[in-house]
C-alpha positions in Angstrom: -295.2 138.1 -144.5 -294.8 134.3 -144.4 -292.4 133.5 -141.5 -292.6 129.7 -141.9 -289.6 128.2 -140.2 -288.9 126.0 -143.3 -288.0 129.2 -145.2 -284.5 130.5 -144.5 -284.8 133.8 -142.6 -282.9 136.8 -143.9 -282.4 138.1 -140.3 -281.8 136.3 -137.1 -282.9 138.4 -134.1 -280.8 137.4 -131.1 -282.0 138.1 -127.6 -280.0 137.2 -124.5 -281.9 137.4 -121.2 -281.6 136.6 -117.5 -284.2 137.5 -114.8 -285.9 140.0 -117.0 -289.4 139.0 -116.0 -290.5 142.7 -115.8 -289.2 143.5 -119.2 -289.2 140.5 -121.5 -292.8 140.8 -122.7 -292.1 144.3 -124.0 -288.9 143.1 -125.8 -290.7 140.1 -127.4 -293.7 142.2 -128.5 -291.3 144.7 -130.1 -289.9 141.8 -132.2 -293.4 140.6 -133.1 -294.4 144.1 -134.2 -291.7 144.3 -136.8 -293.1 144.9 -140.4 -290.8 143.4 -143.0 -290.9 142.1 -146.6 -288.5 139.3 -145.6 -288.7 136.4 -143.2 -286.8 136.6 -139.9 -286.4 134.3 -136.8 -286.1 135.2 -133.1 -283.6 133.2 -131.0 -284.0 133.9 -127.3 -281.4 132.6 -124.9 -282.5 132.4 -121.3 -279.5 132.0 -118.9 -281.3 129.9 -116.3 -283.5 132.7 -115.0 -285.1 132.1 -111.6 -287.8 134.7 -111.7 -290.2 133.2 -114.3 -288.6 134.8 -117.4 -288.3 131.3 -119.0 -292.0 130.6 -118.5 -292.9 133.7 -120.4 -290.5 132.7 -123.2 -292.1 129.3 -123.4 -295.6 130.8 -123.7 -294.5 132.9 -126.7 -292.6 130.0 -128.3 -295.6 127.7 -128.0 -297.8 130.4 -129.7 -295.3 131.3 -132.4 -293.1 128.2 -133.0 -292.6 129.4 -136.6 -290.8 132.5 -135.3 -289.5 132.1 -131.8 -286.6 129.6 -131.2 -285.8 129.4 -127.4 -282.6 128.2 -125.8 -283.0 127.4 -122.1 -280.0 126.9 -119.9 -280.2 124.8 -116.7 -277.0 126.5 -115.3 -276.1 130.1 -115.5 -273.4 130.5 -118.2 -272.6 134.2 -117.5 -271.4 133.3 -114.0 -269.0 130.9 -115.7 -267.5 133.7 -117.9 -269.0 132.2 -121.0 -269.3 134.2 -124.2 -273.0 133.3 -124.5 -273.8 134.7 -127.9 -270.7 133.3 -129.6 -271.0 129.9 -127.9 -274.8 129.2 -127.8 -276.7 131.7 -129.9 -274.8 132.7 -133.1 -274.2 129.0 -134.2 -278.0 128.6 -134.5 -278.5 131.8 -136.6 -279.6 131.0 -140.1 -279.9 134.6 -141.2 -277.7 136.6 -143.6 -277.9 139.3 -140.9 -278.0 139.3 -137.1 -280.0 141.8 -135.1 -279.4 142.2 -131.4 -281.7 143.1 -128.5 -281.2 142.1 -124.8 -284.2 141.0 -122.8 -284.4 144.2 -120.8 -284.4 146.5 -123.8 -286.9 146.9 -126.6 -287.5 148.3 -130.1 -289.8 151.3 -130.7 -290.0 151.4 -134.5 -291.9 148.6 -136.3 -289.8 149.4 -139.5 -286.5 149.2 -137.7 -285.3 145.9 -139.2 -286.6 146.8 -142.6 -284.7 150.1 -142.6 -281.4 148.7 -141.5 -281.5 145.6 -143.8 -282.5 147.8 -146.8 -279.4 149.9 -146.1 -277.1 146.9 -145.8 -278.6 145.3 -148.9 -277.9 148.4 -150.9 -274.4 149.0 -149.5 -272.0 146.1 -149.7 -269.1 148.2 -148.4 -270.8 148.4 -145.0 -270.7 145.5 -142.5 -272.8 146.9 -139.7 -275.6 149.5 -139.1 -276.7 151.0 -135.8 -279.0 153.8 -134.9 -279.9 156.3 -132.2 -281.6 155.0 -129.1 -283.2 156.4 -126.0 -281.8 155.7 -122.6 -284.5 155.0 -120.0 -283.4 155.7 -116.5 -286.0 156.0 -113.6 -288.7 156.8 -116.1 -286.7 159.6 -117.9 -285.7 159.2 -121.5 -282.6 160.9 -123.0 -280.8 160.4 -126.3 -277.9 158.1 -126.2 -275.6 160.0 -128.6 -275.0 163.6 -129.8 -274.4 162.9 -133.5 -277.7 164.4 -134.7 -277.1 163.3 -138.3 -276.4 160.1 -140.2 -272.7 159.2 -140.2 -270.1 156.6 -141.4 -267.5 155.2 -139.1 -264.3 153.2 -139.6 -262.4 150.8 -137.4 -260.1 153.6 -136.4 -263.1 155.4 -135.0 -264.0 152.3 -133.1 -260.5 152.1 -131.6 -260.7 155.8 -130.5 -264.3 155.3 -129.2 -265.3 158.5 -130.9 -268.6 156.9 -131.9 -269.9 157.1 -128.4 -271.9 154.2 -126.9 -273.5 151.8 -129.3 -276.7 150.5 -127.8 -276.8 146.7 -128.4 -280.5 146.9 -129.4 -279.6 149.2 -132.3 -277.1 146.8 -134.0 -277.7 144.8 -137.2 -274.6 143.3 -138.9 -273.7 140.7 -141.6 -273.5 137.2 -140.2 -269.8 136.3 -140.4 -269.7 134.9 -136.9 -268.4 131.5 -138.0 -265.2 133.3 -139.1 -264.6 135.2 -135.9 -261.2 134.7 -134.3 -260.9 132.3 -131.3 -259.7 135.1 -129.1 -263.0 136.9 -129.3 -264.6 134.8 -126.6 -261.8 135.8 -124.1 -262.3 139.5 -124.4 -263.5 141.6 -121.5 -265.7 143.7 -123.7 -267.5 141.4 -126.1 -269.7 144.1 -127.5 -266.8 146.4 -128.3 -264.8 143.5 -129.7 -267.8 142.6 -131.9 -268.0 146.1 -133.3 -264.2 146.1 -134.0 -264.3 142.8 -135.8 -267.3 144.0 -137.9 -265.5 147.2 -138.7 -262.5 145.2 -140.1 -265.0 143.7 -142.6 -266.4 147.0 -143.7 -267.6 150.4 -142.8 -270.2 151.1 -140.0 -273.2 153.3 -140.6 -275.1 155.3 -138.0 -278.8 156.2 -138.6 -280.0 159.2 -136.7 -283.4 157.8 -135.8 -284.5 156.7 -132.4 -285.7 153.1 -132.9 -284.9 151.4 -129.6 -284.7 151.9 -125.8 -281.8 151.0 -123.6 -283.0 150.5 -120.1 -280.9 151.3 -117.0 -282.0 149.4 -113.9 -280.5 147.9 -110.7 -280.2 144.4 -112.3 -278.2 145.7 -115.3 -274.8 144.1 -115.8 -273.1 147.5 -116.6 -275.3 150.2 -115.3 -274.9 149.4 -111.6 -271.1 150.0 -111.7 -269.6 153.2 -110.4 -268.1 155.8 -112.7 -264.6 155.0 -111.6 -265.2 151.2 -112.1 -266.6 151.9 -115.6 -263.5 154.0 -116.5 -261.2 151.3 -115.3 -263.1 148.5 -117.2 -263.1 150.6 -120.4 -259.3 151.2 -120.2 -258.7 147.5 -119.5 -260.9 146.6 -122.5 -259.0 148.9 -124.8 -255.7 147.4 -123.8 -257.1 143.9 -124.4 -258.4 144.9 -127.8 -255.1 146.6 -128.7 -253.3 143.4 -128.1 -255.9 141.2 -129.8 -255.6 143.3 -133.0 -251.9 142.9 -132.8 -251.4 146.7 -132.2 -252.5 147.5 -135.8 -254.6 150.4 -134.3 -252.3 151.2 -131.4 -252.1 155.0 -132.1 -255.9 155.2 -132.2 -256.3 153.2 -129.0 -253.8 155.5 -127.3 -255.9 158.5 -128.3 -259.0 156.8 -127.1 -257.4 156.0 -123.7 -256.3 159.6 -123.2 -259.9 160.7 -123.9 -261.4 158.2 -121.5 -259.0 159.4 -118.7 -259.9 163.0 -119.4 -263.6 162.2 -119.3 -263.1 160.4 -116.0 -261.3 163.4 -114.5 -264.0 165.7 -115.7 -266.7 163.6 -114.1 -264.8 163.7 -110.8 -264.5 167.5 -111.0 -268.1 168.0 -111.8 -269.0 166.4 -108.5 -267.1 169.2 -106.6 -269.4 172.1 -105.6 -269.0 174.9 -108.2 -267.5 172.8 -110.9 -271.0 171.7 -112.0 -271.3 175.0 -113.9 -269.0 173.4 -116.4 -271.5 170.7 -117.3 -273.4 172.7 -120.0 -270.1 173.7 -121.6 -269.0 170.1 -121.6 -272.2 169.0 -123.2 -271.9 171.6 -126.0 -268.3 170.5 -126.5 -269.5 166.9 -127.0 -272.0 168.0 -129.6 -269.6 170.1 -131.6 -267.0 167.4 -131.5 -269.6 165.0 -132.9 -270.0 167.2 -136.0 -266.3 166.8 -137.0 -265.6 164.4 -139.9 -262.7 162.8 -138.1 
């Protein structure tokens, strides 16, 4: 495939990274290994890393200037509460579609982009496609979701959070970022807000194929938080999104908040000696709930 930078890419791969020296090579190599019948570009935003991550990116950009377009910050933007992708990365995307992968995650299927883009090209009613991923925690891989089949989701599902966690590295969506509302950059949960906005444009499709790895490590922005802090942040994010969408999906957000509170209570109980026997039952409940069409 000719990936000459003078040809408009069909897909813009967006990678945001910070101090990912141990992981960034695996991420970039997984981009380079993609086999497609269309051109794509890779935009890598380094948020003023201090561990040599930027040096690695420069080496790759020098070798593949036709493909890799780096953005180097001299001052960390995340610490200034900046919406990095919306402000610095998406405005540079030339693709009809945007694919995401953070610098500490990576793709495992060389046909990932081809499969997702093929689906979106055939199905105009869908605005976004995501897939199953493995979670890598201390060398152990587990599946991220319990869906176990391809599924379609709506914005109401997004509000209820019944879709489970969407791994960033699994997402491909239509590039409408220049029409995103101004309030998007002020959200606490930019990922969830992104999925909600995409779901207002069309349906969301889930592919039951493991094609990426989400890595949990000490330097992760989210994974280092305690369970109680995660629950609190999720509830705050749901309230933010409920207001941002002018309460159009208020009933769905309320259902979602009740579910998150129950899950938080259950996690607390499972830490009490004896209650851990409920864990296999809980896991089976999650699986059977995932089979329901609503």
